[in-house]
N, C-alpha and C positions, 0 to 999 in steps of 0.2 A: 245416355247411352255408352254402355260398355262396348268396349273395341274387341272383347274375348269371344270365343267360339263357346257353344253349348258344352264343349268338354273341358272350358277352362282356361285354353291355351289362347295366349295372346299372338297376332302377327308379329313377324320380325319389324323392329321399327324402320327398316330400309325395307317392307314390302313395294316400296313403289319406284324402285331403283331398278333401273334396267340388270337382267340377270348376267350380261356382260360385264358390266362395270362391278357388280359383286363378285365378278370372278367364279361364277357359278360353273361355267365349263373350261376352265383353265385357260381363261384368253385374257391378259394383261391390255387393259382399256389403253394404256398409254404405249404399247410397244408397235413399231411401226407392222409386225407381222399382224396385227390385230387387222380382220379385212373389214371392220367396222371404224377404223381410225380415221377414214375421212371425215367423221361423222362430229369430229372435233371439232372442225374449221367451219363447218355448215353454220351458216348466219341463221337458220330455221330454229337452232338448238338455242337461241337467243332471243327467239322471240314466242309469241303466244301461239301454242300447237294447233289452236282451234280455229287458226286462219287456212292450215293447211289440212280441214276434215272439212270442208262446208257442209252443210244440210244440203241433201237433193233438188237442185235449182238454183242453190244459193251461188254468188260470188265467188270466183277463184283469181280475181285479179289484185286482191292485195299480198295473196301467198306468191302469185307470178311476178308480182314487182319485188318482192323480196328475193326470190330466186334469181333473177335478172343479175343481179348484182353479187352471187355468192362464188366463191373460188372453184367450191369442189361440185358445181350443178351437175356436170357431167358424170362425175364419178355416183352422185345421186339416182341419174337416170338410170346408169348401167346397173347400178346394185336393183331399181326398180324393176327394169326390164327382167334380169337374168331369176329374179326371186318372186316375179309375178303378182308383185304388189297391184292389189286391186282396189285399194281405197287411197282417196287424199293426192293431195298434189307433191310429185316428186319431181327432181330438175327442171322444173317448170312447166311439168307437161299435166293432165288432166288425166283421168283414168281412161276418159274417151281419145284423150289424144294419143295415148302409149298404148291403146287397143290399135287405132291405126297404125300408128308407126311398126309396130309388132307384123300387121297385116303386110305391109309395102315389103319389108324384109325380108 
C-alpha cells in the first residue's frame, strides 16, 4: 500500500502531530502564553485516548478515574465548556454532564 496521493504527493511525516505542536499557527507549545499549555500536564496525554471517547453507551468510568487524579482537570473542563466540546470526557465530565452544567449556569 502506498501512502502517496493520486498526484504523487506524500503526506508530511508528522501529519498526525497536533498543528499547534507543529507551530502552524505560530504558537510555541512550550510557551506559557500558549492557551493549551495546560495539556502538557494532563494525565490523559500519557494514556490511551480511546478511553476518553467511548462509543455511544460505553463506559466512561476509566476516563473519569484518570481525570480524578489530574492536576489540570479544571482547566480541561473550562476549555471544553468555552469551546463547546461535544464529544468525549473533558475535565472528568461526559458530554451530557457538561450540557447539564451549562444549562445551570
